[in-house]
NUMARDO-638508 format. One record per residue (C-alpha): residue number from 0; residue in one letter; y, x, z. Coordinates in steps of 0.1 Angstrom, whole numbers, plus 5000, padded with zeros to 4 digits. Each point is the difference from the previous one (the first is absolute). Example, Ala and Ser with C-alpha at 12.3 -4.5 7.8 and 13.67 -1.06 7.14 Angstrom:
<nodes>
@k->0 r->a v->4955 u->5123 w->5078
@k->1 r->s v->5034 u->5014 w->4993
</nodes>
This chain:
<nodes>
@k->0 r->x v->1840 u->4291 w->8291
@k->1 r->x v->4965 u->4998 w->5017
@k->2 r->x v->4978 u->5030 w->4999
@k->3 r->x v->4966 u->4996 w->4984
@k->4 r->x v->4971 u->5013 w->5021
@k->5 r->x v->4974 u->5011 w->4975
@k->6 r->x v->4962 u->5004 w->5002
@k->7 r->x v->4996 u->5038 w->5007
@k->8 r->x v->4975 u->5023 w->4984
@k->9 r->x v->4982 u->5014 w->5030
@k->10 r->x v->4978 u->5024 w->4980
@k->11 r->x v->5004 u->5016 w->4965
@k->12 r->x v->4973 u->4978 w->4986
@k->13 r->x v->5010 u->4967 w->5016
@k->14 r->x v->5011 u->4973 w->4975
@k->15 r->x v->4997 u->4969 w->5022
@k->16 r->x v->4992 u->4991 w->5036
@k->17 r->x v->4996 u->4972 w->5025
@k->18 r->x v->5029 u->4989 w->5021
@k->19 r->x v->4980 u->4998 w->5033
@k->20 r->x v->5027 u->4989 w->5025
@k->21 r->x v->5037 u->4997 w->5006
@k->22 r->x v->5013 u->5016 w->5032
@k->23 r->x v->5035 u->4985 w->4996
@k->24 r->x v->5009 u->4964 w->4994
@k->25 r->x v->5028 u->4985 w->4978
@k->26 r->x v->5032 u->5003 w->5019
@k->27 r->x v->4989 u->5030 w->5021
@k->28 r->x v->5024 u->5030 w->5002
@k->29 r->x v->4985 u->5031 w->4984
@k->30 r->x v->5010 u->5037 w->5007
@k->31 r->x v->4990 u->5029 w->4978
@k->32 r->x v->4966 u->5012 w->5011
@k->33 r->x v->4988 u->4966 w->5014
@k->34 r->x v->4966 u->4989 w->4989
@k->35 r->x v->5004 u->4971 w->4975
@k->36 r->x v->4965 u->4992 w->4990
@k->37 r->x v->4964 u->5014 w->4996
@k->38 r->x v->4986 u->5008 w->4966
@k->39 r->x v->4962 u->5002 w->4994
@k->40 r->x v->4992 u->5026 w->4973
@k->41 r->x v->4966 u->5010 w->4986
@k->42 r->x v->4996 u->5025 w->5029
@k->43 r->x v->5019 u->4987 w->5031
@k->44 r->x v->5025 u->4976 w->5015
@k->45 r->x v->5034 u->5016 w->5003
@k->46 r->x v->5033 u->4991 w->5015
@k->47 r->x v->5031 u->4997 w->4977
@k->48 r->x v->5033 u->5010 w->5016
@k->49 r->x v->5035 u->4987 w->4991
@k->50 r->x v->5022 u->5025 w->4983
@k->51 r->x v->5033 u->4982 w->5008
@k->52 r->x v->5017 u->4980 w->5027
@k->53 r->x v->5005 u->4963 w->4995
@k->54 r->x v->4984 u->4966 w->5006
@k->55 r->x v->4967 u->4988 w->4984
@k->56 r->x v->5014 u->4972 w->4979
@k->57 r->x v->4970 u->4988 w->4980
@k->58 r->x v->4963 u->5008 w->4998
@k->59 r->x v->4989 u->4998 w->4963
@k->60 r->x v->4963 u->5009 w->5005
@k->61 r->x v->4982 u->4983 w->5028
@k->62 r->x v->4975 u->5017 w->5023
@k->63 r->x v->4965 u->5001 w->4987
@k->64 r->x v->5010 u->5002 w->4963
@k->65 r->x v->4977 u->5022 w->4979
@k->66 r->x v->5007 u->5021 w->4969
@k->67 r->x v->5037 u->5005 w->5006
@k->68 r->x v->5012 u->5024 w->4973
@k->69 r->x v->5017 u->5033 w->5010
@k->70 r->x v->5038 u->4996 w->4997
@k->71 r->x v->4999 u->4962 w->5001
@k->72 r->x v->5026 u->4985 w->5023
@k->73 r->x v->4985 u->4988 w->5033
@k->74 r->x v->5031 u->4991 w->5020
@k->75 r->x v->5038 u->4999 w->5000
@k->76 r->x v->5021 u->5018 w->5026
@k->77 r->x v->5035 u->4988 w->5007
@k->78 r->x v->5026 u->5027 w->5004
@k->79 r->x v->5025 u->5002 w->5028
@k->80 r->x v->5025 u->4971 w->4996
@k->81 r->x v->4978 u->4980 w->4977
@k->82 r->x v->4987 u->4965 w->5010
@k->83 r->x v->4972 u->4979 w->4986
@k->84 r->x v->5022 u->4986 w->4972
@k->85 r->x v->4997 u->5034 w->4983
@k->86 r->x v->4963 u->4991 w->4993
@k->87 r->x v->5008 u->4969 w->4980
@k->88 r->x v->4986 u->5003 w->4965
@k->89 r->x v->4991 u->5037 w->5006
@k->90 r->x v->4962 u->4996 w->4997
@k->91 r->x v->5003 u->4988 w->4965
@k->92 r->x v->5018 u->5032 w->4990
@k->93 r->x v->4974 u->5024 w->5013
@k->94 r->x v->4988 u->5022 w->4972
@k->95 r->x v->4963 u->5005 w->4992
@k->96 r->x v->4985 u->5031 w->5016
@k->97 r->x v->4994 u->5030 w->4978
@k->98 r->x v->4965 u->5014 w->5001
@k->99 r->x v->4997 u->5037 w->5011
@k->100 r->x v->4994 u->5025 w->4972
@k->101 r->x v->4990 u->5037 w->5000
@k->102 r->x v->5036 u->5008 w->4990
@k->103 r->x v->5015 u->4978 w->5027
@k->104 r->x v->4978 u->5003 w->5031
@k->105 r->x v->5007 u->4979 w->5030
@k->106 r->x v->5008 u->5017 w->5033
@k->107 r->x v->4973 u->5001 w->5027
@k->108 r->x v->5025 u->4993 w->5028
@k->109 r->x v->4991 u->4969 w->5019
@k->110 r->x v->5036 u->4987 w->5002
@k->111 r->x v->5017 u->4983 w->4970
@k->112 r->x v->5019 u->5026 w->4981
@k->113 r->x v->5006 u->5016 w->4966
@k->114 r->x v->4999 u->5036 w->4989
@k->115 r->x v->5020 u->5020 w->4974
@k->116 r->x v->5005 u->5036 w->4992
@k->117 r->x v->5026 u->5018 w->5021
@k->118 r->x v->5020 u->5031 w->4997
@k->119 r->x v->4978 u->5019 w->5025
@k->120 r->x v->4977 u->5021 w->4978
@k->121 r->x v->4982 u->4970 w->4985
@k->122 r->x v->4992 u->4983 w->5033
@k->123 r->x v->4999 u->4962 w->5001
@k->124 r->x v->5025 u->4979 w->5019
@k->125 r->x v->4987 u->4971 w->5021
@k->126 r->x v->5026 u->4973 w->5006
@k->127 r->x v->5002 u->4963 w->5008
@k->128 r->x v->5010 u->4977 w->4971
@k->129 r->x v->5033 u->4992 w->5017
@k->130 r->x v->5009 u->5037 w->5005
@k->131 r->x v->4992 u->5008 w->4964
@k->132 r->x v->5021 u->4971 w->4988
@k->133 r->x v->5030 u->5011 w->5022
@k->134 r->x v->4996 u->5036 w->4989
@k->135 r->x v->4999 u->4990 w->4963
@k->136 r->x v->5032 u->4979 w->5004
@k->137 r->x v->5018 u->5028 w->5018
@k->138 r->x v->4988 u->5028 w->4977
@k->139 r->x v->4982 u->5018 w->5027
@k->140 r->x v->4971 u->5024 w->4994
@k->141 r->x v->4973 u->4989 w->5024
@k->142 r->x v->4984 u->5035 w->4997
@k->143 r->x v->5030 u->5014 w->5019
@k->144 r->x v->4994 u->4977 w->5030
@k->145 r->x v->4978 u->5003 w->5031
@k->146 r->x v->4981 u->4969 w->5009
@k->147 r->x v->5000 u->4986 w->5036
@k->148 r->x v->4975 u->4972 w->4993
@k->149 r->x v->4963 u->4999 w->5007
@k->150 r->x v->4982 u->5031 w->4986
@k->151 r->x v->5034 u->5014 w->4988
@k->152 r->x v->5009 u->4971 w->4977
@k->153 r->x v->5036 u->4996 w->4990
@k->154 r->x v->5013 u->4967 w->5012
@k->155 r->x v->5033 u->4980 w->4999
@k->156 r->x v->5016 u->5018 w->5029
@k->157 r->x v->4994 u->5034 w->4984
@k->158 r->x v->5019 u->4990 w->4968
@k->159 r->x v->5028 u->4985 w->5021
@k->160 r->x v->5002 u->5033 w->5020
@k->161 r->x v->5001 u->5020 w->4968
@k->162 r->x v->5028 u->4978 w->4986
@k->163 r->x v->5020 u->5004 w->5032
@k->164 r->x v->4996 u->5038 w->4999
@k->165 r->x v->5005 u->5003 w->4963
@k->166 r->x v->4966 u->5017 w->4995
@k->167 r->x v->4976 u->4998 w->4970
@k->168 r->x v->5026 u->4990 w->4974
@k->169 r->x v->4983 u->5015 w->4970
@k->170 r->x v->4990 u->4981 w->4969
@k->171 r->x v->4966 u->4985 w->5004
@k->172 r->x v->4977 u->5010 w->4972
@k->173 r->x v->4982 u->4970 w->4986
@k->174 r->x v->4962 u->5001 w->5002
@k->175 r->x v->4983 u->5006 w->4967
@k->176 r->x v->4982 u->4970 w->4987
@k->177 r->x v->4962 u->5000 w->5006
@k->178 r->x v->4979 u->5008 w->4971
@k->179 r->x v->4980 u->4971 w->4986
@k->180 r->x v->4965 u->5002 w->5013
@k->181 r->x v->4973 u->5003 w->4975
@k->182 r->x v->4979 u->4969 w->4994
@k->183 r->x v->4964 u->5006 w->5013
@k->184 r->x v->4970 u->4990 w->4980
@k->185 r->x v->4988 u->4966 w->5012
@k->186 r->x v->4972 u->5003 w->5025
@k->187 r->x v->4970 u->4978 w->5003
@k->188 r->x v->5006 u->4973 w->5026
@k->189 r->x v->4977 u->4994 w->5029
@k->190 r->x v->4984 u->4965 w->5001
@k->191 r->x v->5014 u->4974 w->5022
@k->192 r->x v->4981 u->4976 w->5023
@k->193 r->x v->5009 u->4972 w->4975
@k->194 r->x v->4982 u->5016 w->4970
@k->195 r->x v->4973 u->4979 w->4986
@k->196 r->x v->4973 u->5026 w->5005
@k->197 r->x v->5001 u->4994 w->5038
@k->198 r->x v->4991 u->4964 w->4995
@k->199 r->x v->4965 u->5012 w->4991
@k->200 r->x v->4997 u->5020 w->5032
@k->201 r->x v->4990 u->4988 w->5035
@k->202 r->x v->5027 u->4983 w->5022
@k->203 r->x v->5025 u->5025 w->5013
@k->204 r->x v->5029 u->5004 w->5023
@k->205 r->x v->5032 u->5015 w->4985
@k->206 r->x v->5016 u->5025 w->5023
@k->207 r->x v->5036 u->5007 w->4988
@k->208 r->x v->5008 u->5036 w->4993
@k->209 r->x v->5023 u->5016 w->5025
@k->210 r->x v->5028 u->5024 w->4989
@k->211 r->x v->4978 u->5029 w->5012
@k->212 r->x v->4970 u->4988 w->4979
@k->213 r->x v->5021 u->4996 w->4969
@k->214 r->x v->5015 u->5034 w->5004
@k->215 r->x v->4966 u->5016 w->5006
@k->216 r->x v->4987 u->4983 w->4969
@k->217 r->x v->5029 u->5011 w->4978
@k->218 r->x v->5001 u->5037 w->5012
@k->219 r->x v->4962 u->5005 w->4999
@k->220 r->x v->4998 u->4984 w->4965
@k->221 r->x v->5028 u->5023 w->4988
@k->222 r->x v->4984 u->5031 w->5016
@k->223 r->x v->4965 u->4993 w->4986
@k->224 r->x v->5014 u->4992 w->4966
@k->225 r->x v->5027 u->5026 w->4996
@k->226 r->x v->4989 u->5030 w->5020
@k->227 r->x v->4971 u->5022 w->4987
@k->228 r->x v->4978 u->5004 w->5031
@k->229 r->x v->4971 u->5023 w->5005
@k->230 r->x v->4979 u->5005 w->5031
@k->231 r->x v->4984 u->5030 w->5017
@k->232 r->x v->4975 u->4996 w->5029
@k->233 r->x v->4986 u->5024 w->5026
@k->234 r->x v->4976 u->4996 w->5029
@k->235 r->x v->5013 u->5015 w->5033
@k->236 r->x v->4981 u->5010 w->5031
@k->237 r->x v->5018 u->4984 w->5030
@k->238 r->x v->4979 u->5015 w->5028
@k->239 r->x v->5024 u->5028 w->5010
@k->240 r->x v->5029 u->4976 w->4998
@k->241 r->x v->4983 u->4974 w->5022
@k->242 r->x v->4992 u->5027 w->5026
@k->243 r->x v->5036 u->5012 w->5001
@k->244 r->x v->5012 u->4963 w->5003
@k->245 r->x v->4977 u->4994 w->5030
@k->246 r->x v->5012 u->5032 w->5016
@k->247 r->x v->5037 u->4991 w->4996
@k->248 r->x v->4996 u->4964 w->5010
@k->249 r->x v->4980 u->5010 w->5032
@k->250 r->x v->5027 u->5025 w->5012
@k->251 r->x v->5012 u->4993 w->5035
@k->252 r->x v->5033 u->4982 w->4999
@k->253 r->x v->4999 u->4992 w->4963
@k->254 r->x v->5024 u->4971 w->4992
@k->255 r->x v->4988 u->4995 w->4965
@k->256 r->x v->4969 u->4988 w->4982
@k->257 r->x v->4994 u->5018 w->4967
@k->258 r->x v->4982 u->4982 w->4972
@k->259 r->x v->4981 u->5016 w->4971
@k->260 r->x v->5028 u->4987 w->4978
@k->261 r->x v->5026 u->5019 w->5019
@k->262 r->x v->4981 u->5032 w->4992
@k->263 r->x v->4996 u->4991 w->4963
@k->264 r->x v->5037 u->4991 w->4997
@k->265 r->x v->5010 u->5033 w->5015
@k->266 r->x v->4976 u->5019 w->4978
@k->267 r->x v->5013 u->4982 w->4969
@k->268 r->x v->5036 u->5009 w->5009
@k->269 r->x v->4991 u->5037 w->5005
@k->270 r->x v->4981 u->5001 w->4968
@k->271 r->x v->5030 u->4985 w->4981
@k->272 r->x v->5021 u->5029 w->5014
@k->273 r->x v->4974 u->5024 w->4987
@k->274 r->x v->4996 u->4982 w->4967
@k->275 r->x v->5036 u->4988 w->4993
@k->276 r->x v->4991 u->4992 w->4964
@k->277 r->x v->4982 u->4969 w->5014
@k->278 r->x v->5031 u->4988 w->5020
@k->279 r->x v->5018 u->4987 w->4969
@k->280 r->x v->5011 u->4970 w->4980
@k->281 r->x v->5003 u->4996 w->4963
@k->282 r->x v->5033 u->4989 w->4982
@k->283 r->x v->5008 u->5000 w->4963
@k->284 r->x v->5025 u->5028 w->5006
@k->285 r->x v->4981 u->5023 w->5024
@k->286 r->x v->4972 u->5004 w->5025
@k->287 r->x v->5015 u->4997 w->5035
@k->288 r->x v->4984 u->5024 w->5024
@k->289 r->x v->5009 u->4989 w->5036
@k->290 r->x v->5011 u->5025 w->5025
@k->291 r->x v->4987 u->4980 w->5029
@k->292 r->x v->4967 u->4982 w->5006
@k->293 r->x v->5005 u->4963 w->5009
@k->294 r->x v->4966 u->4983 w->5004
@k->295 r->x v->4997 u->4963 w->4994
@k->296 r->x v->4971 u->4985 w->5020
@k->297 r->x v->4985 u->4968 w->4987
@k->298 r->x v->5000 u->4972 w->5027
@k->299 r->x v->4983 u->4966 w->4995
@k->300 r->x v->5023 u->4972 w->5011
@k->301 r->x v->4997 u->4962 w->4998
@k->302 r->x v->5002 u->4991 w->4964
@k->303 r->x v->5000 u->5035 w->4985
@k->304 r->x v->5005 u->5037 w->5005
@k->305 r->x v->5030 u->5022 w->5009
@k->306 r->x v->5004 u->5038 w->5001
@k->307 r->x v->5022 u->5012 w->5029
@k->308 r->x v->5010 u->5036 w->4997
@k->309 r->x v->4994 u->5030 w->5022
@k->310 r->x v->5030 u->5022 w->4991
@k->311 r->x v->4997 u->5038 w->4999
@k->312 r->x v->4963 u->4996 w->5010
@k->313 r->x v->4991 u->5036 w->4995
@k->314 r->x v->5024 u->5012 w->5027
@k->315 r->x v->4987 u->4976 w->5027
@k->316 r->x v->4972 u->5004 w->5025
@k->317 r->x v->4970 u->4978 w->5001
@k->318 r->x v->5011 u->4981 w->5031
@k->319 r->x v->5034 u->4993 w->4985
@k->320 r->x v->4985 u->4988 w->4967
@k->321 r->x v->4975 u->4978 w->5020
@k->322 r->x v->5028 u->4984 w->5020
@k->323 r->x v->5022 u->4994 w->4969
@k->324 r->x v->4971 u->4985 w->4981
@k->325 r->x v->4992 u->4975 w->5027
@k->326 r->x v->5037 u->4991 w->5005
@k->327 r->x v->5005 u->4995 w->4963
@k->328 r->x v->4968 u->4979 w->4996
@k->329 r->x v->5011 u->4977 w->5028
@k->330 r->x v->5034 u->4995 w->4984
@k->331 r->x v->4984 u->4994 w->4966
@k->332 r->x v->4977 u->4973 w->5014
@k->333 r->x v->5029 u->4984 w->5018
@k->334 r->x v->5021 u->5000 w->4967
@k->335 r->x v->5027 u->5022 w->5017
@k->336 r->x v->5000 u->5031 w->4978
@k->337 r->x v->5033 u->5011 w->4986
@k->338 r->x v->5002 u->5009 w->4963
@k->339 r->x v->5004 u->5037 w->5008
@k->340 r->x v->4967 u->4998 w->5019
@k->341 r->x v->4979 u->4990 w->4971
@k->342 r->x v->5019 u->5012 w->4969
@k->343 r->x v->5001 u->5035 w->4987
@k->344 r->x v->4967 u->5016 w->5009
@k->345 r->x v->4988 u->5029 w->4978
@k->346 r->x v->4962 u->4995 w->5004
@k->347 r->x v->4977 u->4972 w->5014
@k->348 r->x v->4969 u->5001 w->5021
@k->349 r->x v->4978 u->4968 w->5000
@k->350 r->x v->4971 u->4999 w->5025
@k->351 r->x v->4973 u->4973 w->4999
@k->352 r->x v->4975 u->5021 w->5018
@k->353 r->x v->5004 u->4978 w->5032
@k->354 r->x v->4988 u->4971 w->4979
@k->355 r->x v->4968 u->5017 w->4990
@k->356 r->x v->5010 u->5007 w->4964
@k->357 r->x v->4982 u->5031 w->4988
@k->358 r->x v->5024 u->5009 w->4971
@k->359 r->x v->5026 u->4983 w->4979
@k->360 r->x v->5027 u->5007 w->4974
@k->361 r->x v->5036 u->4990 w->5007
@k->362 r->x v->5027 u->4990 w->4975
@k->363 r->x v->5030 u->5023 w->5002
@k->364 r->x v->5031 u->4989 w->5019
@k->365 r->x v->5028 u->5007 w->4975
@k->366 r->x v->5020 u->5022 w->4997
@k->367 r->x v->4977 u->5022 w->5021
@k->368 r->x v->4977 u->5024 w->4981
@k->369 r->x v->4970 u->4998 w->5023
@k->370 r->x v->4981 u->4978 w->5024
@k->371 r->x v->4970 u->5010 w->5022
@k->372 r->x v->4972 u->4975 w->5007
@k->373 r->x v->4980 u->5007 w->5032
@k->374 r->x v->4965 u->4986 w->5004
@k->375 r->x v->4978 u->4996 w->5031
@k->376 r->x v->4986 u->5029 w->5019
@k->377 r->x v->4962 u->4995 w->5001
@k->378 r->x v->4969 u->5021 w->5006
@k->379 r->x v->4988 u->5015 w->4967
@k->380 r->x v->4974 u->5026 w->4990
@k->381 r->x v->5016 u->5034 w->4993
@k->382 r->x v->4989 u->5034 w->4991
@k->383 r->x v->5014 u->5028 w->5023
@k->384 r->x v->4989 u->5036 w->4996
@k->385 r->x v->4971 u->4989 w->4978
@k->386 r->x v->4987 u->4976 w->5026
@k->387 r->x v->5000 u->4962 w->4998
@k->388 r->x v->5019 u->4983 w->5029
@k->389 r->x v->5021 u->4970 w->5010
@k->390 r->x v->5038 u->5000 w->5002
@k->391 r->x v->5028 u->4974 w->5004
@k->392 r->x v->5014 u->4999 w->4965
@k->393 r->x v->5029 u->4981 w->4984
@k->394 r->x v->5010 u->4996 w->4963
@k->395 r->x v->5036 u->5006 w->4991
@k->396 r->x v->5013 u->4989 w->4966
@k->397 r->x v->5033 u->5012 w->4987
@k->398 r->x v->5016 u->4979 w->4973
@k->399 r->x v->5029 u->5016 w->4981
@k->400 r->x v->5025 u->4993 w->4973
@k->401 r->x v->4988 u->5022 w->4971
@k->402 r->x v->5035 u->5002 w->4986
@k->403 r->x v->5011 u->5023 w->5029
@k->404 r->x v->4967 u->5012 w->5016
@k->405 r->x v->4974 u->5018 w->4979
@k->406 r->x v->4963 u->5002 w->5006
@k->407 r->x v->5001 u->5036 w->5013
@k->408 r->x v->5027 u->4991 w->5025
@k->409 r->x v->4981 u->4969 w->5012
@k->410 r->x v->4968 u->5021 w->5005
@k->411 r->x v->5019 u->5027 w->5019
@k->412 r->x v->5015 u->4974 w->5023
@k->413 r->x v->4967 u->4984 w->5010
@k->414 r->x v->4983 u->5034 w->5004
@k->415 r->x v->5028 u->5012 w->5023
@k->416 r->x v->5000 u->4967 w->5019
@k->417 r->x v->4962 u->5002 w->5005
@k->418 r->x v->5002 u->5035 w->5013
@k->419 r->x v->5027 u->4990 w->5025
@k->420 r->x v->4982 u->4970 w->5013
@k->421 r->x v->4967 u->5019 w->5004
@k->422 r->x v->5018 u->5028 w->5019
@k->423 r->x v->5025 u->4978 w->5019
@k->424 r->x v->5013 u->5028 w->5022
@k->425 r->x v->5024 u->5006 w->4972
@k->426 r->x v->5017 u->4967 w->5009
@k->427 r->x v->5010 u->5015 w->5033
@k->428 r->x v->5017 u->5031 w->4986
</nodes>
């Protein structure tokens, strides 16, 4: 029986994507791990690998197709020994794809696969559809097997090996049915270009929304509507930081070029270590206080915005952070970021100072509890030691989720951050 190749979920929030290109043609042999096609998500274009050996028998979704639902069949793979006659009438029998729910999340692995609870302390088992079917028929517990496929997936040969060795023959516990999702209250719909009101406006060009733009619209609408934000702003003197930056960049043999943003990211990470109550996320069950600081850095890309992550930023030096930031920004603009490079940050820094913006308020990036907005450094009048003078000053604005970060915590965070930036030698310790 042909194996269905399903549209994978390449991120936890992905519900549909664009099938950008096929890398195999009908009739081509396929080995586990071969790249089958490219999928364009809301953030990047990613390769999808085959989970099983076989022959690409039929392509069900052509290249360039938009809005392909997660878990929808996109191709049929012939197993060893099957010929094209096995495809006859098969397309009509393909079941409709189930939409992902909170109780039944899709895997983020790029290859087509399914997941179910295993016997290994609650871990999830990743296996190809064929391997899962063979295991079910033979009464094998997939949780007792080791996968030899891409990224440790259990594939057909692993099941066959287990059957030959007599391993894994324990009853398979059926997966509990997913709880029915609650029905959300109907939300107000955005207007479409065909709405009559636009007929009264000047002539316009309709630019179709990309997957990225639709995702940004959905997530920011939900954040602004559902998360109680409040903002705290502070003016920061940058003169000492700028002097240290010049000194470091002018060092003989320096193979780096530090930016002001590199210093601010490092200072933010160290402040989150000092004020861990701000490195948190809210859930209905508990406030999650993260043990590591992973800073998401907002990067403008064509058609939207993406936030690649500087992992464990507090433990890295300025030169390392600078190099990682540049590399991630280049990958972001090229659409080559992997999901683990832009998902899972604990706090975001968004800098529009280089665009001349004096100050701004950001919308939170759920589920993170905080985001720092960085304005332009500019000469402003200041009072030092009772005398009026001029200093290079920037305005930093912290937006937080009031469900998990209180006013006193937010105030302490910006005060500590201000002290560290104004006395930047602490960044070197």
